[in-house]
GUZA-699397 format. One line per 8 residues: number of its first residue (from 1); their letters; for each residue y, x, z of N, C-alpha, C. Coordinates in steps of 0.02 Angstrom, whole numbers, always signed. Each point is the difference from the previous one (the first is absolute). Example, Ala and Ser with C-alpha at 12.3 -4.5 7.8 and 13.67 -1.06 7.14 Angstrom:
<torlums>
1) AS) -284,+660,+390,+59,-45,+0,+60,+45,+0 | +53,-18,-36,+59,+42,+3,+55,-39,+37
</torlums>
This chain:
<torlums>
1) MQKLYYET) -1171,-727,-261,+52,+20,+47,+68,-6,-34 | +48,-30,+33,+67,-8,-27,+33,+68,-7 | +32,+12,-58,+32,+64,-12,+74,-3,+19 | +25,+56,+23,+70,+7,+15,+40,+2,-64 | +52,-40,-6,+45,+3,-57,+52,+54,+13 | +5,+46,-47,+47,+55,+9,+28,+18,-68 | +63,-14,-12,+32,+14,-64,+28,+70,+0 | -22,+42,-46,+25,+68,-3,+69,+1,-31
9) FREISSLG) +34,+56,+8,+67,+7,-26,+1,-4,-76 | +51,-33,-26,+9,-4,-72,+63,+39,-19 | -7,+44,-48,+58,+40,-22,+48,-45,-39 | +63,+0,+21,+50,-42,-31,+37,+36,-55 | +13,+65,+10,+36,+38,-51,-17,+74,+6 | +23,+39,-48,-11,+72,+2,+45,+35,+50 | +42,-38,+35,+46,+29,+49,-34,+13,+68 | -63,-19,+6,-35,+9,+64,+7,-60,+46
17) IHLAYRTT) +1,-60,-28,+3,-62,+38,-68,-33,-2 | -28,-16,+58,-65,-34,+3,+6,-60,+46 | -32,-54,-19,+4,-64,+35,-69,-27,+14 | -9,-27,+61,-63,-33,+17,+15,-63,+39 | -38,-52,-15,+0,-62,+38,-69,-3,+32 | -3,+7,+66,-63,+11,+34,-19,-55,+49 | -65,-11,+5,-28,-42,+53,-55,+41,+33 | +8,+15,+64,-49,+42,+35,-14,-30,+68
25) PGGYRPLH) -56,+19,+32,-10,-20,+69,+54,+31,+44 | +18,-36,+53,+46,+29,+48,-33,+57,+37 | +40,+35,+39,-27,+56,+38,+40,+63,-10 | -31,+54,+15,+35,+64,+8,-14,+47,-58 | +52,+34,-24,-8,+55,-47,+30,+61,+33 | -38,+54,+7,+24,+58,+39,+55,+39,-35 | +24,+50,+34,+55,+42,-24,-14,+26,-70 | +51,-5,-43,-5,+26,-68,+70,+12,-26
33) WHDELEIL) +5,+29,-59,+66,+11,-30,-10,+5,-76 | +55,-7,-37,-2,+8,-72,+67,+24,-24 | +0,+30,-58,+62,+28,-28,+51,-54,-20 | -25,-59,-15,+45,-53,-23,+32,-38,+57 | +59,-26,-12,+32,-48,+45,-40,-66,-4 | -11,-32,+57,-40,-62,+1,+42,-58,+25 | -4,-56,-35,+32,-62,+20,-54,-50,+18 | +4,-28,+60,-49,-50,+23,+35,-67,+9
41) FPLNGDAD) -33,-53,-22,+27,-68,+6,-58,-48,+13 | -16,-13,+64,-57,-44,+16,+16,-73,-17 | -49,-33,-29,+8,-70,-19,-26,-47,+54 | -42,+25,+43,-24,-41,+57,-14,+46,+59 | +11,-25,+59,-16,+38,+60,+48,+58,+13 | -4,+25,+61,+41,+56,+21,-42,+64,+1 | +36,+56,+2,-35,+64,+5,+42,+47,+43 | -33,+49,+28,+33,+55,+35,-10,+62,-42
49) IFVEGHRQ) +55,+34,-15,-2,+61,-39,+24,+57,+46 | -39,+52,+5,+18,+57,+41,+22,+56,-47 | +64,+15,+0,+29,+50,-45,+20,+62,+40 | -36,+54,-12,+13,+63,+35,+5,-10,+75 | -49,-39,+26,-6,-9,+72,+39,-58,+30 | +41,-35,-40,+42,-54,+25,-25,-67,-27 | -9,-48,+45,-24,-66,-20,+56,-42,-30 | -14,-31,-57,+46,-46,-32,-37,-65,-14
57) HLPQQSLM) +31,-56,+19,-31,-65,-11,+22,-27,-68 | -48,-25,-39,+14,-26,-67,-23,-73,-5 | +47,-48,+7,-19,-71,-8,-14,-17,-73 | -34,-56,-10,-12,-22,-69,+66,-15,-35 | -1,+7,-66,+59,-11,-42,+58,+46,+18 | -17,+59,+28,+50,+50,+17,-16,+65,-36 | +51,+40,-8,-6,+62,-38,+0,+60,+47 | -43,+49,-15,+2,+64,+34,-11,+55,-51
65) VIDSRQVH) +35,+55,+10,-6,+58,-44,-27,+59,+40 | -51,+32,-28,-26,+62,+29,+16,+55,-51 | +43,+45,+18,+22,+50,-48,-55,+49,-17 | +11,+36,-54,-51,+47,-24,-17,+52,+53 | -66,+14,+5,-27,+51,+44,+7,-15,+74 | +16,-62,+18,+1,-19,+70,-70,-18,+24 | -21,+27,+56,-65,-15,+28,+2,-69,+33 | -47,-44,-17,+1,-68,+27,-69,-30,+4
73) STYAKADT) -6,-51,+42,-61,-40,+5,+20,-73,+2 | -47,-45,-14,+16,-72,-2,-52,-39,+39 | +24,-55,+30,-46,-47,+33,+21,-71,-18 | -40,-32,-41,+14,-69,-22,-34,-49,+48 | +38,-50,+23,-25,-44,+52,-38,-60,-27 | +12,-20,-63,-35,-57,-28,-72,+19,-18 | -46,-48,+3,-69,+13,-20,-4,+21,-73 | +40,-33,-42,+6,+18,-70,+73,+11,-15
81) YMFVCIHI) +15,+59,-26,+70,+22,-5,+19,+6,-74 | +53,-35,-20,+24,+2,-68,+69,+33,-2 | +10,+46,-45,+65,+34,-3,+12,+31,-68 | +64,+11,-14,+21,+37,-58,+13,+72,+21 | -24,+47,-39,+10,+70,+14,+23,+36,-63 | +56,+35,+6,+28,+37,-57,+5,+73,+19 | -23,+43,-44,+9,+72,+7,+48,+24,-54 | +49,+39,+21,+50,+27,-47,+4,+75,+8
89) SKRGMQEY) -10,+35,-54,+7,+73,+0,+74,+18,-6 | +25,+36,+50,+70,+22,-4,+10,+48,-57 | -50,+39,-15,+6,+47,-56,+13,-38,-65 | -33,-58,-8,+12,-41,-59,+70,-29,-3 | +31,-9,+59,+67,-28,+2,+55,+51,-13 | -18,+63,-7,+50,+52,-13,+35,-10,-67 | -30,-37,-44,+32,-15,-64,+65,-39,+11 | +1,-41,+53,+59,-40,+15,+44,+32,+53
97) LPDVELYQ) -32,+35,+48,+36,+30,+56,-29,+69,+13 | +28,+52,-30,-30,+67,+3,-15,+26,+70 | +41,-17,+49,-11,+25,+68,-33,-52,+45 | -39,-45,-29,-30,-55,+38,-45,+25,+57 | -30,+60,-9,-43,+27,+52,+37,+13,+65 | +66,+7,-3,+40,+14,+59,+14,-63,+42 | -15,-58,-28,+15,-62,+35,-62,-25,+37 | +9,-14,+64,-54,-30,+39,+17,-74,+12
105) VRCMPEEI) -47,-43,-20,+10,-72,+8,-30,-22,+66 | +39,-38,+38,-24,-29,+63,+18,-73,+1 | -51,-42,-9,+11,-72,-3,-55,-34,+41 | +16,-17,+62,-47,-32,+47,+30,-66,+24 | -38,-53,+3,+28,-66,+19,+37,+1,+66 | -26,+37,+50,+31,-1,+66,+65,+40,+4 | +15,+38,-54,+59,+44,+2,+56,-21,-47 | -9,-56,-35,+49,-22,-48,+65,-21,+35
113) TEEQRPAY) +57,+27,-23,+65,-18,+28,+27,-61,-35 | +51,-30,+29,+32,-58,-32,+29,+19,-68 | +24,+60,-4,+29,+23,-64,-54,+7,-53 | -61,+19,+20,-54,+9,-48,-37,-65,-15 | +9,-51,+42,-39,-61,-6,+1,-32,-70 | +58,-8,-32,+0,-31,-67,-42,+39,-50 | +5,+67,+0,-39,+40,-46,-75,-5,+16 | -16,-2,+64,-70,-7,+21,-29,-67,-25
121) EDICHMLE) +37,-53,+9,-24,-66,-22,-6,-4,-76 | +46,+33,-36,-5,+2,-73,-64,+34,-22 | -17,+56,+33,-61,+35,-19,-62,-42,+15 | -1,-34,+57,-57,-44,+17,-7,-54,-53 | +56,-27,-24,-2,-51,-52,-28,+29,-65 | +19,+61,-16,-27,+33,-60,-76,+8,+6 | -23,+18,+60,-72,+9,+10,-38,-67,-6 | +31,-54,+21,-30,-66,-10,-6,-15,-75
129) NLTRLYVD) +53,+16,-38,-2,-11,-72,-53,+45,-33 | -6,+61,+25,-50,+46,-27,-70,-26,+13 | -11,-31,+58,-65,-28,+16,-18,-56,-48 | +47,-44,-13,-13,-55,-47,-14,+28,-70 | +37,+50,-19,-9,+31,-65,-69,+32,-4 | -22,+32,+54,-64,+33,+1,-57,-50,-7 | +7,-57,+33,-52,-52,-3,-1,-33,-69 | +58,-16,-27,+4,-34,-66,-18,+47,-57
137) EPVTFLME) +19,+63,+6,-12,+53,-49,+16,-22,-72 | +64,-12,-14,+20,-17,-69,-6,+62,-45 | +9,-10,-65,-6,+57,-46,+54,+52,+13 | +54,-20,+33,+55,+47,+16,-8,+30,+70 | -60,-4,+28,-10,+21,+70,+24,+70,+14 | -22,+49,-40,+17,+69,+13,+76,+11,-4 | +31,-28,-50,+72,+8,-10,+39,-30,+58 | -17,-61,+19,+37,-33,+54,-14,+33,+68
145) SEGIILQI) -63,+20,+11,-18,+32,+63,+37,+65,+9 | +3,+40,-52,+36,+64,+4,+73,-11,+16 | +30,-50,-32,+71,-15,+13,+12,-20,+72 | -43,-43,+28,+8,-23,+69,-9,+59,+48 | -51,+40,-10,-13,+55,+45,+55,+52,-2 | +28,+13,-59,+56,+47,-5,+61,-27,+37 | +11,-66,-3,+56,-29,+38,-12,+7,+75 | -62,-11,+21,-17,+7,+71,+13,+71,+23
153) FSRLIRFF) -24,+48,-38,+8,+70,+19,+73,+20,+2 | +39,-23,-48,+71,+18,-2,+36,-28,+61 | -17,-60,+23,+32,-28,+59,-22,+36,+63 | -62,+23,+1,-23,+39,+57,+39,+65,+6 | +13,+32,-57,+39,+61,+1,+73,-14,+20 | +29,-53,-25,+70,-16,+14,+12,-19,+72 | -44,-42,+27,+14,-31,+65,-43,+25,+58 | -56,+34,-14,-46,+17,+54,-21,+74,-1
161) STNTAPQS) +39,+43,-32,-20,+69,-3,+55,+46,+27 | -21,+59,+21,+46,+52,+21,-24,+66,-31 | +47,+44,-11,-17,+67,-24,-18,+42,+61 | -64,+13,+8,-24,+31,+62,-11,+75,-6 | +12,+29,-58,-15,+71,-9,+34,+44,+52 | +65,-8,+14,+31,+43,+50,-22,-14,+71 | -28,-61,+12,-16,-21,+68,-71,+18,+21 | -43,+15,-48,-70,+13,+15,-9,+72,+24
169) SNKDMMTM) -22,+8,+61,-10,+68,+26,-64,+30,-28 | -2,+66,-1,-60,+34,-24,-60,-16,+45 | +13,-9,+65,-53,-16,+47,-31,-68,-16 | +42,-51,-13,-25,-66,-17,-40,+1,-65 | +26,+35,-49,-34,+4,-64,-68,+34,+7 | -3,+52,+41,-64,+35,+10,-50,-44,+37 | +25,-39,+48,-44,-45,+37,-33,-51,-47 | +40,-32,-43,-27,-50,-45,-46,+31,-52
177) ERLREVIT) +16,+59,-23,-43,+33,-49,-67,+17,+31 | +0,+21,+64,-63,+15,+34,-42,-64,+8 | +32,-55,+19,-36,-62,+8,-30,-24,-66 | +38,+8,-54,-26,-19,-65,-60,+43,-20 | +2,+64,+18,-57,+44,-14,-63,-25,+36 | +9,-19,+64,-57,-23,+40,-28,-65,-29 | +44,-47,-16,-22,-65,-26,-36,+8,-66 | +26,+42,-44,-32,+12,-64,-69,+31,+9
185) YVEKHFQE) -5,+47,+46,-64,+33,+13,-52,-51,+25 | +21,-41,+48,-47,-49,+29,-23,-50,-52 | +45,-23,-44,-20,-47,-52,-52,+30,-47 | +2,+65,-9,-48,+33,-45,-66,+16,+35 | +2,+10,+65,-58,+27,+35,-26,-44,+57 | +22,-63,+5,-18,-41,+58,-75,-12,+4 | -37,+7,-55,-72,-11,+2,-37,+61,+28 | +36,+54,+10,-29,+61,+27,+22,+8,+73
193) PVTLQDMA) -32,+46,+36,+26,+16,+67,+71,+30,-6 | +48,-29,+35,+69,+25,-1,+18,+16,+72 | +15,+63,+14,+12,+22,+69,+74,+17,+11 | +17,+2,+63,+67,+22,+19,+14,+71,-24 | -52,+42,+3,+9,+69,-22,+14,+3,-75 | -33,-44,-38,+14,-3,-72,+74,-13,-13 | +29,-47,+37,+70,-18,-10,+47,+55,+25 | -18,+31,+55,+41,+54,+26,+1,+58,-50
201) DLLGIGKE) -58,+14,-30,-4,+54,-50,+39,-19,-63 | -3,-64,-18,+36,-23,-60,+75,+12,+7 | +26,-13,+60,+72,+7,+11,+20,+69,+26 | -50,+40,+18,+15,+67,+25,+29,+0,+70 | -25,-47,+43,+24,-4,+69,-60,-4,+46 | +12,+3,+66,-54,-5,+48,-27,-71,+7 | -63,-6,+22,-32,-66,+5,+36,-44,+51 | +17,+27,+59,+33,-41,+51,+69,-21,-23
209) YFCRFFKK) +34,+46,-34,+67,-18,-26,-5,-56,-52 | -52,+5,-43,-9,-53,-50,-12,-68,+33 | -40,-2,+52,-13,-63,+35,+65,-31,+25 | +42,+40,+32,+63,-25,+26,+47,-21,-57 | +1,+40,-52,+42,-13,-58,-17,-68,-32 | -64,-12,-12,-21,-62,-33,+13,-61,+45 | -17,+6,+63,+9,-55,+48,+74,-18,+6 | +43,+51,+4,+72,-12,+8,+29,-36,-60
217) NMGMSFLQ) -21,+19,-60,+31,-27,-61,-33,-62,-27 | -63,-12,+16,-36,-57,-27,-18,-53,+53 | +9,+17,+63,-13,-50,+53,-73,-13,+13 | -45,+42,-24,-71,-7,+12,-32,+69,-5 | -60,+6,+26,-35,+64,-6,-25,+9,-72 | -11,+62,-19,-24,+14,-67,-69,-31,-11 | -44,+5,+49,-67,-27,-7,+1,-76,-7 | +46,-33,+35,+7,-72,-9,+21,-16,-71
225) YVNEVRIT) +46,+39,-27,+22,-11,-68,-57,+8,-50 | -39,+53,+7,-57,+12,-46,-49,-58,+3 | -15,-24,+60,-46,-56,+7,+27,-64,-31 | +66,-11,+4,+29,-58,-31,-4,+4,-76 | +11,+59,-28,-8,+9,-72,-72,-17,-20 | -48,+25,+36,-70,-13,-16,-16,-74,+5 | +26,-32,+52,-14,-72,+10,+26,-41,-58 | +61,+14,-23,+28,-40,-54,-39,+8,-65
233) HIYQDLIH) -27,+59,-12,-43,+9,-59,-66,-38,+9 | -28,+2,+60,-61,-38,+13,+12,-74,-8 | +58,-24,+22,+17,-71,-8,-4,-21,-73 | +29,+40,-45,-3,-16,-71,-72,+1,-25 | -40,+48,+23,-70,+4,-21,-40,-60,+25 | +17,-25,+59,-34,-59,+26,+11,-60,-46 | +60,-5,-28,+17,-56,-43,-32,+6,-69 | +0,+60,-27,-19,+10,-70,-72,+20,-11
241) TDTPVYEL) -37,+18,+54,-69,+22,-8,-45,-36,+50 | -65,+8,-10,-50,-26,+47,-33,+57,+39 | +30,+58,-2,-27,+59,+34,-3,-13,+76 | -55,+16,+32,-5,-10,+73,+56,+36,+37 | +20,-28,+56,+56,+27,+38,-13,+71,+22 | -61,+15,+23,-14,+67,+24,+7,+52,-56 | -16,-20,-62,+8,+46,-57,+75,+10,-15 | +39,-53,+5,+72,+6,-12,+31,+46,+52
249) MEENGFTN) -23,-6,+62,+25,+45,+53,-11,+72,-19 | -62,+16,-20,-18,+69,-16,+38,+24,-61 | +6,-42,-51,+34,+19,-62,+74,+15,+13 | +29,-33,+50,+72,+7,+12,+16,+43,+61 | -48,+38,+23,+14,+51,+50,-7,-21,+73 | -27,-61,+13,-8,-22,+70,-70,+20,+25 | -2,+29,+59,-64,+18,+30,-10,-34,+67 | +50,-34,+26,-3,-32,+66,+4,-76,-9
257) QKLFNKTF) -57,-34,+10,-3,-72,-10,+46,-38,+48 | +2,+21,+63,+41,-34,+49,+74,+6,-17 | +21,+60,-20,+70,+11,-19,+17,-39,-63 | -47,-2,-46,+11,-39,-62,+12,-74,+16 | -43,-29,+40,+6,-71,+17,+67,-14,+36 | +18,+43,+46,+62,-9,+38,+61,+5,-45 | +1,+50,-44,+57,+10,-44,+6,-57,-50 | -57,-22,-27,+1,-55,-49,+28,-64,+32
265) RTLYGCTP) -24,-16,+60,+24,-61,+32,+74,+5,+18 | +23,+59,+19,+71,+10,+16,+44,-13,-61 | -22,+24,-58,+41,-6,-61,-5,-70,-31 | -60,-31,+2,-10,-62,-37,-17,-60,+44 | -9,+11,+65,-11,-55,+45,-67,-34,-7 | -48,+32,-33,-66,-31,-10,-51,+55,-14 | -61,-19,-11,-53,+48,-15,-8,+9,-76 | -32,+54,-22,-13,+8,-72,-40,-58,-29
273) SAVRKNGG) -49,-25,+37,-41,-55,-26,+42,-63,-10 | +51,-11,+43,+44,-58,-7,+41,+5,-64 | +21,+61,-17,+38,+10,-62,-43,-20,-60 | -62,+22,-2,-44,-18,-56,-15,-75,-1 | -10,-27,+58,-15,-72,+4,+56,-42,-28 | +63,+22,+12,+57,-39,-21,+31,+24,-66 | -38,+41,-36,+23,+21,-66,+62,+43,+0 | +10,+39,+53,+56,+46,+1,+60,-24,+41
281) VPETTESS) -4,-61,+27,+55,-24,+41,-20,+5,+74 | +35,+40,+40,-17,+6,+70,+5,-66,+36 | -43,-10,+51,+3,-61,+40,+65,-4,+39 | +22,+58,+25,+64,+5,+35,+30,+66,-19 | +64,+7,+14,+33,+64,-12,+43,+17,+60 | -1,+65,+17,+42,+23,+55,+20,+72,-15 | +61,+16,+16,+26,+66,-18,-28,+53,+45 | -6,+61,-29,-22,+57,+39,+57,+34,+35
289) S) +60,-21,-14,+57,+35,+28,+16,-25,+69
</torlums>
């Protein structure tokens, strides 16, 4: 069986900079978040990135930034998706800019102004150079990569950031913190029964209020989200193991075969058997959104 190629992050420096050059099957990755700022630069194909409930289109050879702790999901349209991904810890950047945590970076292709265009194109050019450097991997790779990434981050702060501390309401901050709590819990417990009451108890609110809260802020029901998380884990298991599908369902918390089949086809446009037959590349892809 053909294995999925997946390059893990490589630590570039002690400042909290990590770099990955990845090739993965296209398709959907459900809502998630991380403490680091993320830079995405697809080398082929387009993708849709949903950042805190808002859809952003990301063409190939274009740059998008997802700031630290922002809840997001991705849908890659190509059968095989290649991209550069950089994670930068803002805490590590405090050595250069002590109040860096106060700056929120917003850099989306569809929102670039004419004034920002030259800086945006410069950063894209730097990412192209970084890609060549990553592939060639000279003896000076770490030194040169760190220099390029620091330049990229400095331009993002200069041209694409705002100090949002005074503008962020306590209500908005509480909403995002609650969503992060839910997402973290589901990632840890998706193989177990996860109920609406569990989430309501986690946040200290009523079950009906939680349902409305999640739907309003994430654009989908909580149960749909849980099933999508389970499906994406099953997808990886289909590629990397020979475990029967019914066992993967049970191991990952699915008890309804009909719902499993429907959700899988919605996310990947094919059946589980087709994924295995084609070595991890879906026959077709179609977005769930």
